[in-house]
Each structure stands twice: as structure tokens, then as C-alpha cells.
C-alpha positions in Angstrom: 0.0 0.0 0.0 2.8 2.4 0.9 4.5 1.6 -2.5 1.2 2.4 -4.3 0.9 5.7 -2.4 4.4 6.6 -3.2 3.8 5.9 -6.9 0.6 8.1 -6.8 2.4 11.0 -5.2 5.1 11.1 -7.9 4.7 13.9 -10.5 3.4 12.6 -13.8 6.6 13.5 -15.6 8.6 11.3 -13.2 6.1 8.5 -13.6 6.5 8.6 -17.4 10.3 8.6 -17.0 10.2 5.7 -14.6 8.0 3.4 -16.6 9.6 4.2 -20.0 13.0 2.6 -19.2 11.9 -1.0 -20.1 10.5 -0.3 -23.6 13.4 2.0 -24.4 15.8 -0.8 -23.5 13.8 -3.2 -25.7 13.8 -0.8 -28.6 17.6 -0.4 -28.3 18.1 -4.2 -28.4 15.7 -4.5 -31.3 17.6 -1.8 -33.2 20.9 -3.7 -32.8 19.5 -7.0 -33.9 17.7 -5.3 -36.8 21.0 -3.5 -37.9 22.9 -6.9 -37.9 20.1 -8.5 -40.0 20.1 -5.6 -42.5 23.9 -6.0 -42.9 23.5 -9.7 -43.7 20.8 -9.0 -46.2 22.9 -6.3 -47.8 25.7 -8.9 -48.3 23.3 -11.3 -50.0 22.3 -8.5 -52.4 26.0 -7.8 -53.1 26.5 -11.5 -54.0 23.4 -11.5 -56.3 24.8 -8.4 -58.0 28.2 -10.1 -58.6 26.5 -13.1 -60.1 24.4 -10.8 -62.4 27.5 -9.0 -63.6 29.4 -12.3 -64.3 26.5 -13.7 -66.3 26.2 -10.4 -68.3 29.9 -10.5 -69.0 29.7 -14.2 -70.0 26.9 -13.5 -72.4 28.8 -10.6 -73.9 31.9 -12.8 -74.3 30.0 -15.4 -76.3 28.5 -12.7 -78.5 31.9 -11.4 -79.3 33.1 -14.9 -80.2 30.1 -15.2 -82.6 31.0 -11.8 -84.0 34.5 -13.1 -84.7 33.1 -16.0 -86.7 30.6 -13.8 -88.5 33.2 -11.2 -89.5 35.6 -13.8 -90.6 33.1 -15.5 -92.9 31.9 -12.2 -94.3 35.5 -11.3 -95.3 36.2 -14.8 -96.7 33.0 -14.7 -98.8 33.3 -11.1 -100.1 37.2 -10.7 -99.9 36.5 -7.0 -99.1 38.2 -5.1 -96.3 35.1 -3.3 -95.0 33.6 -6.7 -94.1 36.6 -7.4 -91.9 35.8 -4.5 -89.5 33.4 -6.5 -87.3 36.0 -9.2 -86.9 38.7 -6.7 -85.9 36.4 -4.9 -83.4 35.3 -8.2 -81.8 39.0 -9.4 -81.6 40.1 -6.2 -79.8 37.2 -6.4 -77.3 37.1 -10.2 -76.6 40.6 -10.3 -75.0 39.8 -7.4 -72.7 36.4 -8.9 -71.7 38.1 -12.3 -71.1 40.6 -10.7 -68.6 37.7 -8.8 -66.9 35.7 -12.0 -66.6 38.7 -13.8 -65.1 39.0 -11.0 -62.5 35.3 -11.3 -61.6 35.6 -15.0 -60.7 39.1 -14.9 -59.1 37.5 -16.0 -55.8 36.3 -19.2 -57.4 39.2 -21.4 -58.6 37.0 -23.7 -60.6 35.4 -20.9 -62.5 38.7 -19.1 -63.1 40.2 -22.3 -64.7 37.2 -22.6 -67.0 37.7 -19.0 -68.1 41.4 -19.6 -68.7 40.6 -22.7 -70.7 38.1 -20.7 -72.8 40.6 -18.0 -73.4 43.1 -20.5 -74.7 40.5 -21.9 -77.1 39.6 -18.4 -78.3 43.2 -17.5 -78.8 43.7 -20.6 -81.0 40.4 -19.7 -82.7 41.7 -16.2 -83.5 45.1 -17.4 -84.6 43.6 -19.7 -87.2 41.4 -17.0 -88.4 44.3 -14.5 -88.7 46.3 -17.0 -90.7 43.4 -17.6 -93.1 42.9 -13.8 -93.4 46.6 -13.3 -94.3 46.3 -16.1 -96.9 43.3 -14.3 -98.5 45.2 -11.0 -98.5 48.2 -12.8 -100.1 45.9 -14.0 -102.9 45.2 -17.6 -101.8 41.4 -17.5 -100.9 41.1 -21.3 -101.7 42.9 -22.2 -98.5 40.5 -20.1 -96.4 37.5 -21.7 -98.2 39.0 -25.2 -97.5 39.4 -24.2 -93.9 35.7 -23.2 -93.7 34.6 -26.3 -95.5 36.7 -28.6 -93.3 34.7 -27.2 -90.3 37.9 -26.8 -88.2 36.6 -23.4 -86.9 33.2 -25.0 -86.1 34.9 -27.6 -83.9 36.7 -24.9 -81.9 33.4 -23.0 -81.7 31.7 -26.0 -80.2 34.5 -26.5 -77.7 34.2 -22.9 -76.6 30.4 -23.1 -76.3 30.7 -26.3 -74.2 33.2 -24.7 -71.8 31.1 -21.5 -71.5 28.0 -23.7 -70.9 29.7 -25.4 -68.0 30.7 -21.9 -66.7 27.1 -20.7 -67.0 25.7 -23.7 -65.2 28.1 -23.2 -62.2 27.0 -19.5 -62.2 23.4 -20.5 -62.1 24.1 -22.7 -59.1 25.8 -19.8 -57.4 22.8 -17.6 -58.2 20.4 -20.2 -56.7 22.5 -20.4 -53.6 22.6 -16.6 -53.2 18.8 -16.4 -53.7 18.2 -19.0 -51.1 20.4 -17.3 -48.6 18.8 -13.9 -49.4 15.3 -15.4 -48.8 16.4 -16.9 -45.5 17.9 -13.6 -44.3 14.8 -11.7 -45.4 12.6 -14.0 -43.4 14.9 -13.6 -40.4 14.8 -9.8 -40.8 11.0 -9.8 -41.0 10.8 -12.0 -37.9 13.1 -9.6 -35.9 11.1 -6.6 -37.0 7.6 -8.1 -36.3 8.2 -10.0 -33.1 10.7 -7.6 -31.7 8.4 -4.7 -32.5 5.5 -6.5 -30.9 7.5 -7.1 -27.8 8.6 -3.5 -27.6 5.0 -2.3 -28.1 3.8 -4.6 -25.3 6.5 -3.4 -22.9 5.5 0.2 -23.8 1.7 -0.3 -23.4 1.8 -2.0 -20.0 3.6 0.9 -18.2 1.4 3.4 -20.0 -1.7 1.6 -18.9 -0.5 1.9 -15.3 0.0 5.6 -15.7 -3.4 6.0 -17.4 -5.2 4.3 -14.5 -3.5 6.6 -12.0 -4.8 9.6 -14.1 -8.1 8.5 -15.5 -9.4 7.2 -12.2 -9.5 10.5 -10.4 -10.7 12.3 -13.6 -13.6 9.9 -13.8 -14.5 10.7 -10.3 -14.4 14.5 -11.1 -16.6 13.9 -14.2 -19.2 12.1 -12.2 -19.2 14.8 -9.5 -19.9 17.4 -12.3 -22.6 15.3 -14.1 -24.6 14.8 -10.9 -25.2 18.5 -10.6 -28.1 20.0 -12.6 -29.9 23.3 -13.0 -26.8 25.3 -13.9 -25.3 25.0 -10.4 -21.6 25.0 -9.7 -20.6 21.5 -8.4 -18.6 20.8 -5.3 -15.3 19.4 -6.4 -13.9 16.6 -4.2 -10.2 17.1 -3.1 -7.9 14.1 -3.5 -5.2 13.5 -0.9 -2.4 13.3 -3.4 0.8 15.3 -3.9 0.9 15.1 -7.7 -0.7 17.3 -10.3 -4.2 15.6 -10.0 -4.3 16.5 -6.3 -3.2 20.1 -6.9 -5.8 20.3 -9.7 -8.7 19.4 -7.4 -7.6 22.0 -4.8 -7.5 24.7 -7.5 -10.8 23.7 -8.9 -12.5 23.8 -5.5 -11.2 27.3 -5.0 -12.3 28.4 -8.5 -15.8 27.0 -7.8 -16.1 29.1 -4.7 -15.0 32.3 -6.6 -17.3 31.5 -9.5 -20.3 31.2 -7.2 -19.6 34.7 -5.8 -19.2 36.2 -9.3 -22.5 34.6 -10.4 -24.4 36.1 -7.5 -23.0 39.6 -8.5 -23.8 39.0 -12.2 -27.4 37.9 -11.4 -27.9 41.2 -9.5 -27.0 43.3 -12.5 -28.6 41.1 -15.2 -32.0 42.7 -14.9 -30.4 46.2 -15.3 -28.5 45.1 -18.4 -31.6 43.5 -19.9 -33.4 46.8 -19.6 -30.6 48.8 -21.1 -30.3 46.3 -24.0 -34.0 46.7 -24.8 -33.6 50.4 -25.0 -30.4 50.1 -27.1 -32.1 47.7 -29.5 -35.0 50.0 -30.0 -32.8 53.0 -30.6 -30.5 51.0 -33.0 -33.5 49.7 -35.0 -34.8 53.3 -35.5 -31.3 54.6 -36.4 -30.6 51.7 -38.8 -34.0 52.1 -40.5 -33.3 55.8 -41.1 -29.8 55.2 -42.3 -30.4 52.2 -44.5 -33.2 53.7 -46.4 -31.9 57.2 -46.6 -31.9 58.5 -50.3 -28.1 59.2 -50.1 -25.1 57.0 -49.5 -23.9 57.0 -45.8 -20.7 55.4 -44.6 -18.5 55.3 -41.5 -14.7 55.1 -41.3 -12.4 54.4 -38.4 -8.7 55.0 -38.7 -9.0 55.3 -42.5 -10.8 51.9 -42.7 -14.4 51.7 -43.8 -16.6 50.0 -41.2 -20.1 50.6 -42.4 -22.0 51.5 -45.6 -25.8 51.8 -45.9 -27.9 50.3 -48.7 -27.9 53.4 -50.9 -24.1 53.5 -50.7 -23.8 49.9 -52.0 -26.5 50.7 -54.7 -24.4 53.7 -55.8 -21.3 51.4 -56.0 -23.2 49.0 -58.2 -23.3 46.1 -55.6 -26.2 44.1 -54.2 -27.0 45.6 -50.8 -28.6 42.3 -49.6 -25.3 40.5 -49.8 -22.9 40.3 -46.8 -20.2 42.7 -48.1 -17.1 43.9 -46.4 -17.2 47.8 -46.3 -13.5 47.9 -47.3 -14.6 46.5 -50.7 -16.1 49.9 -51.4 -12.7 51.1 -52.5 -12.7 48.4 -55.2 -15.9 49.8 -56.7 -14.3 53.2 -57.4 -13.2 53.8 -60.9 -9.5 52.7 -61.3 -8.6 56.2 -62.6 -10.0 57.8 -59.4 -9.3 55.2 -56.8 -5.8 56.0 -55.7 -6.4 59.8 -55.7 -9.6 59.4 -53.6 -7.9 57.0 -51.1 -4.8 59.2 -50.7 -6.9 62.3 -50.2 -9.1 60.6 -47.6 -6.1 59.2 -45.7 -4.5 62.6 -45.6 -7.7 64.1 -44.2 -8.0 61.3 -41.6 -4.4 61.8 -40.5 -4.9 65.6 -40.1 -8.4 65.3 -38.6 -9.8 67.6 -41.3 -13.1 67.3 -43.3 -12.9 65.4 -46.6 -14.6 66.3 -49.9 -14.0 64.9 -53.4 -15.8 64.0 -56.6 -15.1 60.6 -58.0 -16.8 57.8 -60.0 -18.1 54.4 -59.1 -17.6 51.7 -61.9 -20.4 49.1 -61.9 -19.7 45.5 -63.0 -21.9 46.0 -66.1 -19.7 49.0 -67.1 -22.1 51.8 -65.9 -20.3 54.8 -64.3 -21.9 56.8 -61.5 -20.4 60.1 -60.5 -20.7 61.0 -56.8 -19.9 63.9 -54.5 -18.3 62.5 -51.3 -18.1 64.5 -48.1 -17.0 63.2 -44.7 -16.5 65.0 -41.3 -14.6 63.9 -38.3 -16.5 62.9 -35.1 -14.4 63.8 -32.0 -14.6 62.6 -28.4 -14.6 64.9 -25.3 -10.8 65.0 -25.4 -10.8 66.3 -29.0 -9.5 63.1 -30.5 -11.1 61.9 -33.7 -13.0 58.7 -33.1 -14.4 58.1 -36.6 -15.4 59.8 -39.8 -19.1 60.1 -40.9 -19.4 60.4 -44.6 -22.1 61.0 -47.3 -22.1 60.1 -51.0 -24.5 62.1 -53.3 -25.2 60.9 -56.8 -24.5 63.8 -59.2 -24.4 61.7 -62.4 -27.7 63.1 -63.7 -26.7 66.6 -62.7 -23.4 66.2 -64.6 -25.2 64.8 -67.6 -27.7 67.6 -67.6 -24.9 70.2 -67.3 -22.9 68.5 -70.2 -26.0 68.3 -72.4 -26.9 71.9 -71.6 -23.3 73.0 -72.6 -23.5 70.9 -75.8 -26.9 72.3 -76.6 -25.6 75.9 -76.3 -22.6 75.1 -78.4 -24.9 73.3 -80.9 -27.2 76.3 -81.1 -24.3 78.7 -81.7 -22.7 76.3 -84.3 -26.1 75.9 -86.0 -26.4 79.7 -86.4 -22.9 79.9 -87.7 -23.5 77.0 -90.1 -26.7 78.6 -91.4 -24.8 81.9 -92.0 -22.0 80.0 -93.7 -24.5 78.1 -95.9 -26.2 81.4 -96.9 -23.0 83.4 -97.4 -20.9 80.7 -99.2 -23.3 78.5 -101.1 -24.5 81.3 -103.5 -21.0 82.4 -104.4 -19.9 78.8 -104.8 -22.8 78.2 -107.2 -21.8 81.2 -109.2 -18.1 80.1 -109.2 -19.1 76.6 -110.3 -21.4 77.8 -113.1 -18.9 80.3 -114.4 -16.1 77.8 -114.3 -18.2 75.3 -116.3 -19.0 77.9 -119.0 -15.3 78.9 -119.2 -14.2 75.3 -119.7 -16.1 75.2 -122.9 -13.9 78.0 -124.3 -10.7 76.1 -123.9 -9.7 72.7 -125.3 -8.8 69.9 -122.9 -5.1 70.1 -123.7 -4.9 73.8 -122.8 -3.3 74.5 -119.4 -6.0 77.0 -118.6 -8.6 74.2 -119.1 -6.7 72.2 -116.4 -6.7 75.2 -114.1 -10.5 75.5 -114.5 -10.9 71.8 -113.7 -9.0 72.3 -110.5 -11.1 75.3 -109.6 -14.3 73.3 -110.2 -13.0 70.4 -108.0 -12.1 72.7 -105.2 -15.5 74.4 -105.5 -17.3 71.1 -105.1 -15.1 70.2 -102.2 -16.0 73.4 -100.4 -19.6 72.7 -101.1 -19.2 69.2 -99.4 -17.6 70.8 -96.4 -20.4 73.3 -96.0 -22.9 70.4 -96.3 -21.0 68.4 -93.6 -21.0 71.4 -91.3 -24.8 71.8 -91.7 -25.3 68.1 -91.3 -23.2 68.1 -88.1 -25.1 71.0 -86.6 -28.7 70.2 -87.5 -30.9 68.3 -85.0 -31.3 64.6 -85.6 -34.8 63.7 -86.7 -35.0 59.9 -86.4 -37.2 57.8 -88.7 -37.0 54.4 -86.8 -37.7 51.1 -88.6 -37.2 47.5 -87.4 -34.4 45.6 -89.1 -31.5 43.2 -88.4 -28.2 45.0 -87.7 -26.2 42.2 -89.2 -28.0 42.7 -92.6 -27.0 46.4 -92.5 -23.4 45.4 -91.8 -23.3 43.1 -94.8 -24.9 45.8 -97.0 -22.2 48.3 -95.9 -19.4 45.9 -96.6 -20.8 45.3 -100.1 -20.8 49.1 -100.8 -17.1 49.3 -99.8 -16.2 46.0 -101.5 -14.1 47.7 -104.2 -11.6 49.5 -101.9 -11.4 46.3 -99.7 -10.5 44.2 -102.7 -8.0 46.7 -104.0 -6.1 46.5 -100.7 -6.5 42.7 -100.4 -8.0 43.1 -96.9 -9.4 40.0 -95.3 -12.9 40.6 -93.7 -14.1 38.5 -90.8 -17.7 39.0 -89.5 -18.9 37.2 -86.4 -22.4 38.1 -85.4 -23.9 36.2 -82.4 -26.6 33.7 -83.2 -30.3 34.6 -82.8 -29.7 38.4 -82.5 -32.7 40.5 -81.7 -34.0 43.0 -84.3 -33.2 46.6 -83.7 -35.6 49.6 -84.0 -33.6 52.6 -85.3 -33.0 55.0 -88.2 -31.6 52.6 -90.8 -30.1 55.2 -93.1 -28.3 57.2 -90.4 -26.8 54.0 -88.9 -25.7 53.0 -92.4 -23.9 56.4 -92.6 -22.1 55.6 -89.3 -21.1 52.1 -90.5 -19.8 53.3 -93.9 -17.7 56.0 -92.1 -16.2 53.7 -89.5 -15.5 50.9 -92.0 -14.0 53.3 -94.5 -11.7 54.8 -91.8 -10.6 51.2 -90.9 -9.9 50.4 -94.6 -7.9 53.7 -95.1 -5.8 52.9 -92.0 -4.5 49.6 -93.5 -1.9 49.8 -96.2 -2.9 46.4 -97.7 -3.2 42.8 -96.8 -4.7 43.5 -93.3 -7.6 42.0 -91.5 -10.9 43.8 -90.8 -12.8 42.0 -88.0 -16.5 42.8 -87.2 -18.7 41.3 -84.4 -22.1 41.9 -83.0 -23.3 40.6 -79.6 -26.2 41.2 -77.3 -25.4 43.3 -74.2 -27.8 45.0 -71.7 -26.8 48.2 -70.0 -28.8 49.4 -67.0 -31.3 46.6 -67.7 -31.8 48.0 -71.3 -31.4 45.3 -74.0 -29.1 46.3 -76.8 -26.5 45.3 -79.3 -22.7 46.0 -79.2 -20.9 46.2 -82.5 -17.1 46.2 -82.8 -15.0 47.1 -85.9 -11.3 46.2 -85.4 -8.5 46.8 -87.9 -4.7 46.1 -87.7 -3.7 49.4 -89.4 -1.5 52.2 -88.3 -3.5 53.0 -85.1 -3.9 56.3 -83.3 -1.4 57.9 -81.0 -2.3 58.2 -77.3 -2.2 62.0 -77.5 -4.7 62.1 -80.5 -7.1 59.3 -79.3 -9.1 61.5 -76.8 -9.7 64.1 -79.5 -11.0 62.0 -82.4 -14.6 62.9 -81.7 -13.9 66.6 -81.6 -15.2 68.6 -84.6 -12.6 69.6 -87.2 -9.9 67.4 -85.6 -8.4 65.0 -88.2 -5.2 62.9 -88.4 -3.8 61.1 -91.4 -6.1 62.7 -94.0 -4.8 65.7 -95.9 -8.3 66.6 -97.3 -10.5 65.5 -94.4 -12.8 67.9 -92.5 -12.7 66.2 -89.2 -16.5 65.9 -89.0 -17.0 62.3 -89.9 -16.6 60.8 -86.4 -18.4 63.7 -84.6 -21.4 63.2 -86.9 -21.2 59.4 -86.1 -21.2 60.2 -82.4 -24.2 62.6 -82.8 -26.2 59.9 -84.6 -25.3 57.2 -82.0 -26.1 59.4 -79.1 -29.3 60.6 -80.7 -30.4 56.9 -80.6 -29.6 56.7 -76.9 -26.4 54.8 -77.5 -22.7 55.3 -76.9 -19.5 55.0 -79.0 -15.8 54.9 -78.1 -12.5 53.9 -79.6 -9.4 51.9 -78.4 -6.1 52.1 -80.3 -2.4 51.5 -80.1 0.1 53.0 -82.5 1.2 50.5 -85.1 -1.2 47.8 -83.9 -4.6 49.0 -85.0 -7.9 50.5 -83.8 -11.1 49.0 -82.4 -14.2 51.2 -82.7 -17.1 50.0 -80.4 -20.6 51.3 -80.3 -23.7 50.2 -78.3 -27.3 50.8 -79.4 -30.5 50.0 -77.5 -32.8 47.5 -79.3 -35.4 50.3 -79.2 -34.1 53.7 -80.0 -34.4 56.3 -77.2 -33.9 59.8 -78.7 -31.6 62.0 -76.7 -30.7 65.7 -76.6 -28.3 66.6 -79.4 -24.6 66.7 -78.5 -21.5 68.2 -80.0 
């Protein structure tokens, strides 16, 4: 009993150290025995490897002897020196291989004698062959033929084969003996590993079982003491009269139980007060959240430059679903890439300095829609004047910006329209007079006369001026749409047919990929054809020859409005980055000496008059892609410039 008490009072670490000595000793002994068995097994593998190399060398040796005979016969039959090369190669190799084979079996006297006997036969075999070869070279091939027909070489070959067969049989016996020894050693090794490991495992489990009983017994008693208590009460933990960790644990648990009971009594006293406060807070929070979530402007909160809250309208402005569980920090990702870094840096500077923040930036929706917002945020400070957080507001000013832009464009359009009308009135009549007079004067001079050529030039320039005036008037006049229902892909094919001649002259390859089952479009067919002809002609003129013109049509909805997106891509000269933003400005032209710079602005007016949009992407030397989107049902807009 005293020994058992002494064992229980020992710390658990000492118990483990005490009972682990026996299995550790067993493992050490098992390791030594296993090491010796592995060494024996490795020696068996070395013997097998030696037998394998000897057999391989023996087979190679016989193959070389056969090559000697084959090369000799080939030379005798053909009497040509090239057929003697196999014989000479085999002769040089067979002596070296014979010496190597003799070294391999030097530990076996019987095998070594067999190898020496075979070498003597091979030397005699080669000497005979060398004599016959010399006789053939000396011009006496009949002696070599007699040698072959007398089968003297065959007798030597049979003697060599018989000796090598005896050699191989003895090697097979050695192989069988080595295999048997290896199998026996393998079985012994497996027995040592299995039975020795089992014994070590048993010697390890028995002491561990003793330790487990000394630990799990008291723990089971503690568990039963806790399970017998119901109703959320704190159980009374029994204290074990032991000096190890289990005894100390029960003492600590009893002390903790007493302290917890005292804390629970104090918590129960304040629980009712907290419940009342929570009800008031919940009611206030529900009112505040209802006001904030459904406010008509975006509201957000930031703490230490990190966004921690955004209301429903704020997520709607950012183009995200407000019903999804979204991280407020993802709001930065919704800002347009061109505005994101500037807005973030300005906001961080304002937060670090504790100053109000105000900036205009754009939200980019996943469907490509852009919303422009005015963002304002003010710091909220505590009683000590320290900034706790920032309260911000986002106001959608997209419609306001659009109205302002349209108003500016309308004013410019009105001014340009008045100017165009004045130009048409003041220039057309003189142009008509100049043209008529020039035509009459041309009749007074023959075609070969230099004055006739000058009049032709005047007439051409007069007509060009008339076209410029017409384009200015066409650009400035309001767009009166005559919508009809048609297939856009049919209009594309018709436009390509109109420009078929310049496309063929430049050997341009045309690829047209409309999506299947495209919806019909309701728009002004003639004006859209004007846009198509202008865009395709620009692409053809940008390619010097042998290029590729790619067109595609696909369905795409913008702001839930069904529409079609058409792309016209060429691999021509492209547009420089500095010129690309200005290609839709009136009178801006590049690459055309006689262009007016009104073609693309007129195209933009027509597209925007239908409620669509048009833009271009280009890289110098790589080509240009012109993309425009049209709603399936045209929605006339205010005229733009």
C-alpha cells in the first residue's frame, strides 16, 4: 500500500520517465538486432549483384566470339576489307572482356580455370582466323575456303560453347544459392522486426496503462461529480489527498468553484439592469438603422481610414447588391481605377490631419455603368478632441453632370447651328456662281490647254468646299430619327458590299462574327448606315494592304436595357495616345490631308441621338477598335456636339 501511495504522489513527468525505461531498452536491443540482419541482407544483395555482372559478361563474351566467326566468314566470302571491321572490333574487345571476366571469378578457382581454358581456345580460334585472313590477302582464298569447308573453326566454336555452358551452369548454381540465402535472411529480418516490434510495443503499453489508470481514475470521479449537478449550479469538487498534479488540480478547482459562485451572484444582481438597457439600445438601434439604411443618399462610417459601415444606398451607388454580406472595405474596389488612388490618398490625408474630406469621383459598376458622386466626410471627436471616426455621405451627381454637359453641348450646338446657317447662306450662293462660271469657261478652252486644267482644279475645289459646307450643316442640325425595325447584321453586310471595291484593292481579309439569334433593332436605318460606312472606310484607309478587318455583334444589356454592341477592329496604323481622346472633336483630323474632321463627330451625334454610346481603343502600329452600343429600341436624346 505504501508503494502504491508513493507511486501516486510522484509527478506525472517522473512516472513517465520511470515506466519508459523498459520499452526504451527493448527498442535499443531490437535496433541492434535489426541492424545486424540488415547488414547480412545487404551482403546477400551484393552476391546477387556479382552473379548478375558475371552472367552479363559471359553472355557478352560469347556474343563477341560469334562476331569473330561472322566477321571472318563475311571477309572470306566477299574478300573486301570493310567486311573485316566487325572481326577486328570483336577481336580487340574479346581479349579485354576475357581478362575482366577472369578477375570477376578470381575468388572461385574452378570458374577461373574454366575462363582460362576458354581464353586459350579463343586465342587458338583467332590465330587460325588470322592465318586464313593473311592467306586471303596474299591471294590464296582457296585455302581459307578449304578451312571453312573442313569445319575446323566449327569444332573450336563448339568447344568454346561447351566450356562456356559449364561456366554458366556453375554461375546458375551460385545464383540459386545466393537467392536461397537472401530469402532466409529476409525472413529472419521480418521476424526480428515483427516479433521484436510487438514485444517493444507490449513493454510500452503496459507501463502506459498503469499511468493512465492513475490519471483517468481521479478524472472519472471528477466527471461524475460534475454530471450529478443539474440546473446550472456550480458543483462541489472533491479534493484528493495526493501530492501530484491531480491532487493540486482538485484543490485549485474547488477554490475556483467558490470564486465563480460569488461572481455569479453579483452577475445575477446586474442582469436585470443590463436587460433593460439592451432593450432600450435595441429599439434605438432599429430606429437609427432604419433611417440610415433607407436614406436617399449614401452614408458610410470610417475608423482610422478603414471603412466599417455602408448603408444600402451606398452599395447601390457602388453597383453592388445591398442584400449580400459585403465587407465595407470592398467599397474602394468599386471606385473607378482612374479615381481610386487619388480618392484613397486624399481621404487618408484628411484622416491623419483630422480635417473634413470632400472629393468628386466615379463608381464603376460590374456592367460598365459609371456613377459620379460627390463625397463629403466630417470627423467625429470625443470629449478630449480626439477623432473617433469619420461620418461620410455620398450624393449621386451623375444626372446633374449629364444635364450640365447636355446643356453646354446644346448651347454650343445652337451657336454652331447659327454659324452653319450663316456659312451656308453666305458661301453657297458664291460657290454656285463660281461653279457655273467655271463650267462655262471650260467650254472656251480645249482639254489640252493649261487654262482648261486650271479651270478643272477650280471646279473640283469648289465642289469640295460645297461638301464641307454640307457636312457642317449636317453636323449642326438636330437629328430627326425615322426608326424602322431591321437586323443590324444585314446592314453590316450591306455596308461591306458598298465598300467591296476598296477592300478588294487593298486585299483586306474581312471577318464578320455576329452572335446567333440576334434581336431585331428599331432605329433610323439610313443614319446608322452612314455611321457604318464612315467607320469601316476609316478602318480600310488605316490599313496599307493585306490587313484584316474584324467585325462582331453581340447582345449586351446596359442598366437593364437590352441592346447590341458592334465592334469594328483593324490592324492598321493605329492612333497615338495623344490624339485618341480628340478623335470625336469637330474639325480634328489625323492622317487625312483633305479630311474635314467631321466624320466621327457626326457618327457620335447619330449614335447618341439613338440613346447609345460610341468609343475607340487604339495602339500606335497595332490597329484600332471602334465599339458602339445601341439599345434595341431607340431612345432619342438631346443633341450633342
